[in-house]
C-alpha positions as a printed Julia matrix, in Angstrom:
159×3 Matrix{Float64}:
  5.02   19.38   10.56
  2.54   21.74    8.91
 -0.43   20.36    6.99
  0.94   21.8     3.75
  4.02   19.58    3.96
  3.9    16.2     2.26
  5.51   13.01    3.5
  8.31   12.5     1.01
 10.86    9.72    1.43
 14.19    8.99   -0.24
 15.35    5.41    0.17
 18.97    4.62   -0.63
 19.13    0.88   -1.22
 22.3    -1.13   -0.91
 25.12   -2.59    1.1
 28.19   -0.47    1.83
 30.4    -3.58    1.8
 29.6    -4.82   -1.72
 31.29   -2.58   -4.25
 28.88   -0.42   -6.23
 25.95   -1.67   -4.15
 27.0     1.07   -1.69
 25.6     3.66   -4.12
 22.19    4.1    -2.46
 23.5     4.65    1.07
 26.23    6.98   -0.22
 23.68    9.11   -2.11
 21.63    9.38    1.1
 24.81   10.45    2.89
 25.49   13.09    0.21
 21.99   14.53    0.75
 22.35   15.01    4.52
 21.65   18.61    5.48
 20.39   19.51    2.0
 16.76   18.31    2.11
 13.53   20.18    2.94
 12.06   19.3     6.36
  9.25   17.25    4.78
 11.76   14.85    3.23
 13.25   11.94    5.1
 16.19   10.04    3.67
 16.95    6.53    4.85
 19.37    3.75    3.99
 17.88    0.32    3.42
 19.33   -3.1     2.65
 16.69   -3.79   -0.01
 15.02   -6.64    1.9
 11.47   -6.72    0.51
  9.28   -6.59    3.64
 11.39   -3.83    5.17
 11.33   -1.91    1.91
  7.53   -2.2     1.87
  7.51   -0.69    5.38
  9.64    2.21    4.12
  7.14    2.93    1.33
  4.12    2.76    3.64
  2.46    6.1     4.27
  4.69    8.07    1.9
  2.99   10.4    -0.55
  6.12   10.38   -2.68
  9.0     7.92   -2.66
 12.3     8.19   -4.49
 14.42    5.05   -4.49
 18.05    4.91   -5.54
 19.95    1.7    -6.19
 22.83    0.24   -8.13
 21.56   -1.85  -11.04
 22.49   -4.13  -13.89
 20.78   -2.83  -17.03
 23.35   -3.53  -19.7
 24.57    0.08  -19.87
 27.98    1.63  -19.3
 28.92    1.73  -15.6
 27.79    4.99  -14.01
 24.88    5.45  -16.45
 21.75    6.71  -14.71
 18.14    5.85  -15.53
 15.12    7.49  -13.88
 11.98    5.32  -13.9
  8.45    6.44  -13.0
  7.22    3.32  -11.23
  3.63    4.62  -11.1
  3.42    4.75  -14.89
  4.65    1.25  -15.74
  6.3    -1.8   -14.21
 10.03   -1.56  -13.67
 12.35   -3.63  -15.82
 14.58   -6.07  -13.98
 17.3    -3.97  -12.39
 19.36   -6.57  -10.56
 20.11   -9.36  -12.93
 21.74  -12.14  -10.9
 24.07   -9.7    -9.16
 21.84   -8.04   -6.57
 22.71   -8.63   -2.93
 18.97   -8.76   -2.2
 17.07  -12.08   -2.31
 14.41  -10.37   -4.41
 15.22   -7.25   -6.35
 13.91   -3.72   -6.18
 11.72   -4.37   -9.22
  9.94   -7.22   -7.43
  9.43   -5.13   -4.29
  7.88   -2.27   -6.27
  5.61   -4.67   -8.13
  4.55   -6.29   -4.86
  3.69   -2.83   -3.48
  1.69   -2.16   -6.66
 -0.2    -5.47   -6.29
 -0.98   -4.69   -2.64
 -2.05   -1.14   -3.57
  0.57    0.37   -1.25
  2.74    2.02   -3.91
  2.91    5.75   -3.11
  1.15    8.16   -5.51
  4.59    9.32   -6.66
  7.23    6.59   -6.95
 10.42    7.13   -8.92
 13.46    4.91   -9.1
 16.93    6.25   -9.88
 19.07    3.32  -11.01
 22.8     3.57  -11.69
 24.59    0.92  -13.74
 27.1    -0.85  -11.53
 30.45   -2.34  -12.43
 30.96   -4.61   -9.4
 29.05   -6.09   -6.47
 32.04   -7.97   -5.03
 32.15   -8.24   -1.25
 34.77   -5.99    0.31
 35.29   -3.91   -2.83
 34.93   -0.13   -2.93
 32.94    1.84   -5.48
 34.04    1.78   -9.07
 35.24    5.15  -10.38
 32.26    5.44  -12.77
 29.66    4.89  -10.03
 31.46    7.18   -7.6
 31.45    9.9   -10.27
 27.66    9.49  -10.66
 26.86   10.23   -7.0
 26.81   14.07   -7.17
 24.54   14.06  -10.24
 22.14   11.53   -8.72
 22.04   13.45   -5.44
 21.26   16.67   -7.33
 18.56   14.97   -9.44
 16.93   13.67   -6.25
 17.19   17.07   -4.58
 15.59   18.72   -7.62
 12.81   16.09   -7.74
 11.91   16.3    -4.05
 12.12   20.1    -4.0
  9.68   20.21   -6.92
  7.43   17.61   -5.24
  7.55   19.47   -1.91
  6.2    22.55   -3.67
  3.13   20.62   -4.9
  1.48   20.2    -1.5
């Protein structure tokens, strides 16, 4: 990897077997073959210590997860986690013991939050085990994938 390339990471958080919680992994899947070489895209369960490991060493991190924000299912919010703490994104529905918001705040407290850290959250309709994606969340995947592609392409150009 050339020195001009930055370590940029996309982390798709979720569980493919819990309804709309599959969003993050499916967005990562949709990005395969479309990312610059300096960008890695990984699926992650959302477990806090492992998520901290995924953030470590990245100059820019883009996280995508299904969320409960009180919006219409499929609604997308883009949060700049470097600018301010994240609101609670999981409610009581997350499949993770601690939510994404808590993991980001722990990284901030430990001074390991990457210089660029954005969270793309999509309002979920269901987290039921064994369920597939809701139609609204499935319809959001191409737009979220394109927003991530645009963001990392712009970031990659700022080496």
